[in-house]
Steps between C-alpha positions, in 0.01 A plus 500: 500500500702180543829648378749489785651843437300818562444672165370833626695787348654301214588740220754307293393313188724275291386463137590184305461502122391212281664316211690696231481816714713694746462755777405755232157333479383700804636845414162648399345387828785570737435877538138435604608257770762743624248784509282275715786466748648166398873426469527310173767238427499363143715195437672366189477122512816311404538470125229758427614845605861448390640680803824378662311404817243293314764324290653340811215248538338253260167568332318239708238516773774448759715775346207738476396427858849555639527829313171638637574368849824700494301813415259430787777431750662835420180683601520372860122515527199316354385606154216427263616280211319532168541265206374590154413211267765226543653710775219368716677164516813673628299701755348181640840335538641809671218483754583134561867590554449812716142505632578744780648747252193497271214703645268408212513358149339670202441313174459747212340288225742262666554128512368414845539124486488223760825324577608256229278649228658665197308747284488236225325268748239768566433533126475122462255484791279767343503321162410170664199664665390670175634343178348787298693768691741685272824641640781647293691733730847608399619160373428564128717813516817343643828455315726235647877462512641201313540303823157596633655653811381858434201666341422849371166668440454656159400865500156454348423219742596715796278784378208266434521280809664704777456866411184526287328753729804706600569850359644432152833677546553341842403159361754524219771611742423209735499247215845621396636437851401133522803272533568129439360279775665181625250215498650388833351818647161465330393137543501497879302343784500603864586299809273648769389416851201606706732580791703759307343619175153422631516753780577799274183686391433532127329756276409412141467774237308356206487636146179410319630577149833319537614318184807343660368362830129504413231584750377139507841383621527785749167393647609136507815590693296691755278196552800271539685732740251754638649839584400701803401792273448553128424782259437494125569752226359530148839494330755275337812332631701810594285724721808678635538652154145488363324655800742573787257741664216249510742233625614725784146591599389136501799335663617734774178511706469121483866455591498749784184345646679166501805650672305695763 
């Protein structure tokens, strides 16, 4: 492994949520990770979790990165950093900032994008290659503030696009917890280098039935930026709620093999 810091024995994992979410997005999965011996650190990104700590920084890639780097620094040891959905962009930038503190990156249906590429660029690239390809995602279900600076996901859209295969009661509870999202923290592109980000190993967890970041785009990202390991689940966009047991069984062996 080319990573400069030995990763043997790493048992800390930092979980980064995606747009409109908060640290609560991992609560159904957290006990399974802890039972497996992992110390779990869930973050609230600035402007999303509405905690005093998160409110001190702007809802931007720089603000998000600084916030997660502070969490990592407090651990005083390398940790795995996982980004769900748009949290993958944050995870990548954290690895660029603190490569020796990140033992491995995990993208959970995550945006694993080359430097300089936004998610909208990825969609445009896919449409250019196949003009007949149809992609809706969450966009039709967004309500925007008058100034266009924030968006919200309507309840039915969240249930249809994010949570369609989750237990019904849990899905409704999760949809009710979604918060307004600053567009400054959603339309983001990484600045990455081979010398820093490039030396941190990556695992991609794909979701074949994803309606938000569809399987075709997940596959495209893995071709553009090949991970060292990948697994795939037959589920939608939120495996940590839809099938946390299957997620644990698929990810942990792949991750621990990478860290050995």
